C-alpha positions as CSV (number, residue, x, y, z in Angstrom):
1,X,45.9,-30.2,-12.8
2,X,42.6,-28.3,-13.6
3,X,42.5,-24.6,-13.3
4,X,39.8,-23.0,-11.3
5,X,37.9,-20.1,-12.8
6,X,39.1,-16.8,-11.6
7,X,36.7,-15.1,-9.2
8,X,36.0,-11.5,-10.0
9,X,33.9,-9.0,-8.1
10,X,34.3,-5.7,-9.9
11,X,33.1,-2.6,-8.2
12,X,30.4,-0.6,-10.0
13,X,30.0,3.1,-9.6
14,X,26.5,4.3,-8.7
15,X,26.7,6.8,-11.6
16,X,27.2,3.9,-14.1
17,X,24.0,2.1,-13.1
18,X,21.2,2.1,-15.6
19,X,18.4,4.6,-14.9
20,X,14.9,3.4,-14.2
21,X,13.6,6.3,-16.2
22,X,10.4,8.1,-15.6
23,X,7.4,5.8,-15.2
24,X,4.0,6.5,-16.6
25,X,2.1,5.5,-13.4
26,X,-1.5,4.4,-13.8
27,X,-3.7,6.1,-11.2
28,X,-6.1,4.2,-9.0
29,X,-9.8,4.6,-9.4
30,X,-11.0,8.0,-8.1
31,X,-13.6,6.3,-5.8
32,X,-10.7,4.9,-3.8
33,X,-10.0,8.2,-2.1
34,X,-13.5,7.9,-0.5
35,X,-12.7,4.4,0.7
36,X,-9.5,5.8,2.4
37,X,-11.5,8.7,4.0
38,X,-14.2,6.3,5.2
39,X,-11.6,4.0,6.7
40,X,-10.0,6.9,8.6
41,X,-13.5,8.1,9.7
42,X,-14.3,4.7,11.1
43,X,-11.0,4.7,13.0
44,X,-11.7,8.2,14.3
45,X,-15.1,7.3,15.5
46,X,-13.7,4.2,17.4
47,X,-11.1,6.4,19.1
48,X,-13.7,9.1,20.0
49,X,-16.0,6.4,21.5
50,X,-13.1,5.0,23.5
51,X,-12.2,8.4,24.9
52,X,-15.8,9.1,25.7
53,X,-16.1,5.8,27.6
54,X,-13.0,6.6,29.5
55,X,-14.3,10.1,30.4
56,X,-17.6,8.7,31.5
57,X,-16.0,6.0,33.7
58,X,-13.6,8.4,35.4
59,X,-15.2,9.6,38.6
60,X,-12.5,12.1,39.6
61,X,-13.1,15.5,38.0
62,X,-9.4,16.3,37.8
63,X,-8.4,13.5,35.4
64,X,-11.6,14.2,33.4
65,X,-10.5,17.8,33.1
66,X,-7.0,16.8,31.8
67,X,-8.5,14.3,29.4
68,X,-10.8,17.0,27.9
69,X,-8.0,19.6,27.9
70,X,-5.4,17.3,26.2
71,X,-7.1,14.4,24.5
72,X,-9.8,16.3,22.6
73,X,-7.5,18.9,21.0
74,X,-4.8,16.3,20.2
75,X,-7.4,13.9,18.8
76,X,-8.8,16.7,16.7
77,X,-5.4,17.6,15.2
78,X,-4.7,13.9,14.6
79,X,-8.0,13.3,12.9
80,X,-7.6,16.4,10.6
81,X,-4.0,15.4,9.8
82,X,-5.1,11.8,9.0
83,X,-7.8,13.0,6.7
84,X,-5.4,15.3,4.9
85,X,-2.8,12.6,4.5
86,X,-5.4,10.1,3.4
87,X,-6.9,12.5,0.8
88,X,-3.6,13.9,-0.6
89,X,-1.8,10.6,-0.3
90,X,-4.3,9.1,-2.7
91,X,-2.9,11.3,-5.5
92,X,0.6,9.9,-4.8
93,X,-0.4,6.3,-5.5
94,X,0.0,4.6,-8.8
95,X,1.1,1.4,-10.5
96,X,2.9,0.4,-13.7
97,X,3.2,-2.9,-15.4
98,X,6.3,-3.4,-17.5
99,X,7.4,-6.3,-19.6
100,X,9.2,-8.0,-16.7
101,X,7.9,-6.5,-13.5
102,X,5.1,-4.7,-11.7
103,X,5.7,-1.4,-9.8
104,X,3.6,0.3,-7.1
105,X,4.3,3.7,-5.6
106,X,2.6,5.2,-2.6
107,X,3.2,7.7,0.2
108,X,2.7,11.3,0.9
109,X,5.1,11.7,3.8
110,X,6.9,8.3,3.7
111,X,7.2,7.4,0.1
112,X,7.7,3.8,-1.0
113,X,8.2,2.2,-4.4
114,X,7.9,-1.6,-4.6
115,X,9.1,-3.4,-7.7
116,X,8.4,-7.2,-8.1
117,X,9.8,-9.1,-11.1
118,X,7.3,-11.5,-12.6
119,X,9.7,-14.5,-12.2
120,X,9.6,-14.0,-8.4
121,X,5.8,-14.1,-8.1
122,X,4.3,-17.2,-6.5
123,X,0.6,-16.3,-6.7
124,X,-1.9,-13.3,-6.8
125,X,-5.2,-12.6,-5.2
126,X,-8.0,-10.3,-5.9
127,X,-9.8,-9.1,-2.7
128,X,-12.6,-6.7,-1.9
129,X,-13.6,-5.7,1.6
130,X,-17.0,-4.4,2.6
131,X,-16.3,-0.7,1.9
132,X,-14.6,-1.6,-1.4
133,X,-17.7,-3.5,-2.4
134,X,-19.8,-0.4,-1.9
135,X,-17.6,1.4,-4.4
136,X,-17.2,-1.6,-6.7
137,X,-13.4,-1.7,-6.0
138,X,-10.9,-4.5,-5.5
139,X,-7.3,-4.8,-4.5
140,X,-4.7,-7.0,-6.1
141,X,-2.3,-8.8,-3.8
142,X,1.0,-10.2,-5.2
143,X,2.9,-12.8,-3.2
144,X,6.5,-13.9,-3.6
145,X,8.1,-16.9,-1.9
146,X,8.8,-17.0,1.8
147,X,6.0,-15.2,3.5
148,X,2.4,-15.2,4.5
149,X,1.8,-11.5,3.8
150,X,1.6,-10.0,0.4
151,X,4.7,-8.4,-0.9
152,X,2.7,-5.9,-3.0
153,X,-0.9,-4.7,-2.8
154,X,-2.5,-2.4,-5.3
155,X,-5.8,-1.1,-3.9
156,X,-8.4,0.9,-5.6
157,X,-8.8,-1.1,-8.8
158,X,-12.1,-2.2,-10.5
159,X,-12.7,-5.9,-10.2
160,X,-12.3,-6.3,-13.9
161,X,-9.0,-4.5,-14.0
162,X,-7.7,-6.3,-11.0
163,X,-8.6,-9.7,-12.6
164,X,-7.0,-8.7,-15.9
165,X,-3.8,-7.7,-14.2
166,X,-3.8,-10.9,-12.1
167,X,-4.3,-13.0,-15.2
168,X,-1.5,-11.1,-17.0
169,X,0.9,-11.5,-14.1
170,X,0.2,-15.2,-13.7
171,X,0.7,-15.7,-17.4
172,X,4.0,-13.8,-17.4
173,X,5.2,-15.5,-14.2
174,X,4.6,-18.9,-15.9
175,X,6.4,-17.7,-19.1
176,X,9.4,-16.4,-17.2
177,X,9.8,-19.7,-15.4
178,X,10.0,-21.5,-18.7
179,X,12.8,-19.2,-20.0
């Protein structure tokens, strides 16, 4: 009669977990803060145009009065708040590449840290949108299995730096698969 291996599932105390330690995050290119501000400005202009069109097409002066009393101040506060968050949020963004994973931190109000081990990465892309191209910036998108959307995106990199990181990650992902 063969003996089955004993199943153990030992509880681990949170205090006993290894510490991630302090990370030396690499900042994004300083031009990226302008890309963020321009993106929010475009959004604000679209909203302002939409409200203006609604106000022009409303014949009744009473709703028009309420739109101007409520929408314009609320929109003004939201636009200012969005610009403040976009600007100061830039300084909270950073990435780090370690021997086995890549980390990206972001968020001024809602903070988020994403860590992806190289052995989980399926592929990477370097992208640059029209505003990014004006500032000679790119973003690196990292994909793991099981989804169409990227699992990690690091914006605000120079194209050379994004390509170097991509090549490094792909090389590490391939090495980790062999191990």
